[in-house]
MIROTOR-890340 format. One record per residue: x, y, z of N, C-alpha, C in turn. Coordinates in steps of 0.05 Angstrom, whole numbers, padded with zeros to 5 digits, always signed. Example, Ala and Ser with C-alpha at 12.3 -4.5 7.8 and 13.67 -1.06 7.14 Angstrom:
2
+00264-00114+00156+00246-00090+00156+00264-00066+00156;+00257-00045+00142+00273-00021+00143+00258+00001+00157;
This chain:
88
+06722+00861+01645+06724+00845+01622+06744+00822+01626;+06737+00799+01618+06755+00776+01621+06776+00775+01599;+06800+00769+01607+06821+00765+01587+06818+00737+01576;+06831+00733+01553+06828+00707+01540+06838+00684+01558;+06860+00689+01572+06872+00669+01590+06853+00662+01613;+06841+00683+01625+06822+00678+01648+06798+00662+01638;+06788+00669+01614+06765+00655+01603+06772+00626+01597;+06795+00621+01586+06804+00593+01580+06806+00577+01606;+06816+00589+01628+06818+00575+01653+06791+00568+01665;+06772+00587+01662+06745+00582+01671+06732+00559+01656;+06736+00559+01630+06724+00538+01613+06737+00511+01619;+06763+00511+01623+06777+00486+01628+06767+00472+01653;+06757+00487+01673+06748+00475+01698+06721+00461+01695;+06704+00469+01677+06677+00458+01677+06668+00447+01650;+06686+00445+01630+06677+00436+01604+06670+00406+01605;+06651+00399+01587+06642+00371+01585+06661+00354+01568;+06671+00366+01546+06690+00352+01528+06710+00373+01518;+06729+00364+01502+06752+00381+01494+06744+00407+01481;+06724+00406+01463+06718+00430+01448+06692+00444+01458;+06686+00439+01483+06661+00450+01495+06664+00480+01502;+06648+00496+01489+06647+00525+01495+06619+00535+01499;+06599+00519+01494+06572+00530+01495+06553+00515+01514;+06562+00496+01529+06545+00482+01547+06536+00501+01569;+06513+00496+01582+06503+00513+01603+06523+00516+01626;+06538+00495+01632+06557+00497+01654+06579+00517+01647;+06589+00517+01622+06610+00535+01614+06599+00564+01614;+06575+00567+01603+06564+00594+01602+06559+00606+01629;+06549+00590+01648+06544+00599+01675+06571+00606+01689;+06591+00590+01685+06617+00596+01698+06629+00621+01687;+06627+00626+01661+06638+00650+01649+06622+00674+01659;+06596+00672+01660+06580+00694+01670+06586+00700+01700;+06591+00679+01715+06597+00683+01743+06624+00698+01746;+06643+00691+01731+06669+00705+01732+06666+00734+01723;+06650+00739+01702+06645+00767+01693+06630+00783+01715;+06611+00770+01728+06596+00783+01749+06614+00791+01772;+06632+00773+01779+06651+00778+01801+06669+00802+01794;+06679+00803+01770+06697+00825+01762+06682+00851+01760;+06657+00851+01750+06642+00875+01748+06633+00885+01775;+06628+00867+01794+06621+00874+01821+06644+00889+01834;+06668+00880+01830+06691+00893+01841+06694+00921+01829;+06688+00924+01804+06689+00950+01790+06669+00969+01803;+06645+00959+01808+06623+00976+01818+06628+00983+01847;+06643+00968+01862+06649+00976+01889+06667+01000+01889;+06684+01002+01869+06703+01024+01866+06689+01049+01853;+06672+01044+01834+06659+01065+01819+06628+01063+01823;+06619+01073+01845+06591+01069+01853+06571+01083+01835;+06578+01103+01820+06559+01118+01804+06559+01109+01775;+06572+01087+01769+06573+01077+01741+06547+01061+01736;+06526+01075+01728+06500+01063+01725+06498+01046+01700;+06513+01052+01679+06513+01036+01655+06524+01008+01660;+06545+01007+01675+06557+00981+01682+06538+00966+01701;+06525+00980+01719+06506+00967+01737+06483+00954+01721;+06474+00967+01700+06453+00955+01683+06463+00930+01669;+06488+00931+01660+06500+00907+01648+06503+00884+01667;+06510+00891+01692+06512+00871+01713+06485+00858+01718;+06464+00873+01719+06437+00862+01724+06429+00844+01701;+06436+00851+01676+06430+00835+01653+06445+00808+01655;+06470+00809+01663+06486+00785+01666+06474+00766+01688;+06466+00778+01710+06454+00762+01731+06429+00749+01722;+06412+00763+01707+06387+00752+01696+06393+00730+01677;+06413+00734+01660+06421+00713+01640+06431+00688+01654;+06448+00692+01674+06458+00669+01689+06435+00654+01703;+06416+00669+01714+06393+00656+01727+06378+00639+01707;+06374+00649+01682+06360+00633+01662+06375+00608+01655;+06401+00610+01652+06417+00586+01646+06416+00566+01669;+06417+00576+01693+06415+00558+01716+06388+00544+01718;+06367+00559+01712+06340+00547+01713+06338+00525+01692;+06349+00530+01668+06349+00510+01646+06364+00485+01655;+06388+00490+01666+06405+00467+01674+06392+00451+01696;+06379+00464+01715+06365+00450+01737+06342+00433+01726;+06329+00443+01706+06306+00429+01693+06316+00405+01678;+06339+00408+01663+06349+00386+01646+06366+00366+01660;+06383+00375+01679+06402+00356+01692+06407+00366+01720;+06392+00356+01739+06393+00365+01767+06420+00359+01780;+06432+00336+01773+06458+00329+01784+06480+00349+01775;+06480+00355+01750+06500+00374+01739+06495+00402+01751;+06470+00409+01755+06463+00435+01768+06474+00436+01796;+06470+00415+01812+06479+00415+01839+06510+00416+01841;+06523+00401+01823+06552+00401+01823+06563+00429+01815;+06550+00441+01796+06559+00468+01787+06555+00489+01808;+06533+00488+01822+06527+00507+01843+06548+00504+01865;+06554+00479+01872+06574+00474+01893+06602+00483+01884;+06609+00477+01859+06636+00484+01849+06640+00514+01848;+06619+00529+01839+06622+00558+01836+06616+00574+01861;+06603+00560+01880+06596+00574+01906+06574+00594+01903;+06555+00587+01885+06532+00605+01881+06510+00598+01901;+06499+00618+01914+06477+00613+01932+06451+00615+01917;+06432+00598+01923+06406+00600+01909+06387+00616+01924;
């Protein structure tokens, strides 16, 4: 789970304007950070199948947001992929 401070730092890096919390870039970056943290948890607790299901849902949700962003703004998509280090 992301703390409020970690979430604010993630948002600060990719926001479009001062009060931006819902743009696809912000949502993808938050999901990416959550996925990273949950992946670390699952490496330690391999039999936690409920968390694994949540991880798969987050990955699917991130994929949907990325697909939308690629369709709407290819330049922003490419910049976000490069900034977050996500492999396609």
